Phi, psi and omega in degrees: 000316181294315182293323179295320182280320186256006183303313179295324179295317178298318181294316179295323178299313181296314180295319180295318180290323176295317179299320179298317179297319181292326182284312188220016177078198184290334177296315177296324177302313180296320179297313181297318179298315180296317179296324179297313179297320179299314181296319181294316182294325181282339190244011179298319177296329176300317182295320181294315180294317178303318182298322178297330178272320185292332181293345177276349182267158176278178185298325181298312182286334172295322177293321177299319179299324182277341182256285180298320181297321180290328176297318179294318184292314185282304185276327181286301186276326185270341183239307185284320184304311178301323180294318179297319180299317180295317181299318181288312183294322182269355179057049177234170181285158179302320180295321177296322180295320178296316180299319179297319181295329182270331187253329181230077187294327180293317177294323178298315178298320180299315182294322178292320178297318180293335178273358184301320179305316180291321179295314182295323180293315180298306183293321179298318180289321179298312181291324180297321179294322176299315180296311183297316179296330179287310186286340180269000177269135180282111183249149178294322179258124181240135180274290177267079188302323182299335180260321189283331178296307179295327179293324178295325177293318178296331182294348178289345177286124182298138173063021181296320180301314181297317180299312182295318179299318179293325176294316177300317180296318180298314179297319179299316182293334182269349182241278184299322186289338182284343177229053184295138181287134179233172181298137180089002178090001178287161178228133181226165180276115180239027185301313181295316180299316181294319178300311182296314181295320179296316179296322177298320177295320179294316179297318180299316179298315183295321181289305184292313179296320179297315180295315179298317178296321179298312182288331176293319177295318177298322179295317180296319178296318181293323180294322177296316180293319179295325180295321180290327186252020187299315182295315182293321179295324179292322179293317184277348178070027180279142177293147181272121182292344179298333181295317179293315181293326178296323179295317179295313182299314181295322180298312184287329173292323176297315178299318178298318178299320182290321177293322178298314179298323178298318181294322177293329186282345183305309184292327178295318180293314180294317181294333181298333180291344175286341180262314181203155173248014177274112186299328180290312177297323179298314179296322180294311183295310180292327179294318177299315179299319180296326177297317180292324177296319177297312182295322178295322178301309181295323178298316179299324181289310184291331179273352180067029185298323182292332178282328180280321181243086196289342181270355180300319180296324176298312181299321179296321180290325174295323177295325177296316178300317178296318180296320181297318179290324177297318178301318181291323178294325182290355174298326179249320186249140176278130178238123181303141181298333180296327178290313180301311180295321182295322180298315179298315181297317181296316181294319180290320179296321178296316180292325177294315179298318177297322179293319178298316179297321178297315181298321179294319179297315180296319178297319178295321178294321179295319179295323178295319178294321182290325184281333184300310180300322181296319179296318179296323180295316180297319180295317183292322181290328178293327178289000000 
């Protein structure tokens, strides 16, 4: 099971490390290895959240996520995205941006760093909306009940998540964005840029998340109707409309997953410049890390880990909330990637430990119920 799920990740790791040695020797090997570990540590919560969405898809769309999706993740976000950002911020053509990345790496790094406020605002708002919508939803299973119960009551207020997100964006634009960190330690006013980028991130979430939710609800309604009419449909040989709706639902959930992955990758791409400004080594290292995140997502789905450890999804969403705020703070202040990654790992590890304790309590309760009737039988037979 492990080899089947992680086989491609192992193969890409071997090829990537060999390519690094051929490109720049053992120093390049070390850089690629460090970037791979960095990407995995920063994106573990991404895998948990992705698994919660991916388990709703059928095997076909899970395969699409691992094939087409990984191409988008590795080549799109880890290689093309930084080039596009440089092209837009420097107002140059894509080919010129690629040439700059290959020939003048210091200038390329400077342009990407200067574009960080807009990237952080977009990704921060998108991730913040994911967190807010999660904690304001009334769920049967609650991890931090003392916090989640009152928040679920507040969540009954319409558009509360959007209002809070806009308030956070406004405060960010009036504080961190007025002294945005730039290359070389300079600080400039990026309030307008942060506002526009943040609103764009919010709109993206509402459109993609809204469409995926709409088609998912339509799919559930159709499945219920099809279940009631299954025998009649089989006799008449009518095609099942659920197949079409499943395709639409899965497509928009796939699109949602890709935007989600893009938002998670922002801090990894920016943080990678602290290790190297070589775009090729950066793509190799982050690409290897992205492969493991993809494989881990599928592993969690196929093993039913989220069903066995019910608080993992909670921990991942709290990590998302922390990451969104960290992204907004990094508009002005530099935060080491080790802190960003550690917060996510600690929250997920805590939720996993809580899930294990819950499972032990439930198992003990079941054993108690099972042993009680037996004890009564023995007593009655003795009499």
